[in-house]
C-alpha positions in Angstrom: -13.3 -1.3 -7.5 -10.1 -1.8 -5.5 -10.3 -2.3 -1.7 -8.5 0.4 0.2 -7.4 -1.3 3.4 -5.5 1.7 4.7 -8.4 4.1 4.3 -10.8 1.5 5.7 -8.6 0.9 8.7 -8.7 4.6 9.4 -12.5 4.6 9.1 -12.7 1.7 11.5 -10.5 3.5 14.0 -12.6 6.6 13.8 -15.8 4.7 14.2 -14.4 2.8 17.2 -13.3 6.1 18.8 -16.8 7.5 18.2 -18.4 4.4 19.7 -16.2 4.1 22.8 -15.5 7.8 23.3 -11.8 7.2 23.9 -8.9 6.6 21.6 -7.2 4.2 24.1 -10.4 2.2 24.7 -11.0 2.0 20.9 -7.4 0.8 20.3 -7.8 -1.8 23.0 -11.0 -3.1 21.5 -9.6 -3.1 18.0 -6.5 -5.1 19.0 -8.2 -7.6 21.4 -9.5 -11.0 20.2 -13.2 -10.9 19.6 -15.2 -14.1 19.7 -17.8 -13.1 17.1 -15.0 -12.3 14.6 -12.6 -15.1 15.4 -9.7 -12.6 15.5 -8.9 -9.1 16.6 -11.1 -6.5 14.8 -8.1 -4.7 13.4 -7.0 -7.9 11.6 -10.6 -8.7 10.3 -10.9 -5.1 9.0 -8.3 -5.8 6.4 -11.0 -7.4 4.2 -14.0 -5.7 2.9 -16.4 -8.3 4.4 -14.6 -8.0 7.7 -15.0 -4.3 7.6 -18.8 -4.7 7.2 -18.9 -7.1 10.2 -17.0 -4.7 12.4 -19.3 -1.8 11.4 -22.3 -3.9 12.4 -20.8 -4.8 15.8 -19.8 -1.2 16.5 -23.3 0.0 15.5 -24.8 -2.6 17.9 -22.6 -1.4 20.7 -23.5 2.2 20.0 -27.2 1.5 20.0 -27.3 -0.7 23.1 -26.8 -4.1 21.4 -24.4 -6.6 22.8 -21.3 -7.5 20.9 
């Protein structure tokens, strides 16, 4: 199975917008260095394993976790 980085980046953006309720806040979060990821989430999302980590973090934020 081929990894679809463009489709997955769109998915990450949509999930971030849902999580933060604002496109501008989501874009800011996606482009800012994140300590747990060691890079900006948008960069990490380019790999399939990075995408999974970002989904976990956004889920934790959505449900009251700290990330």
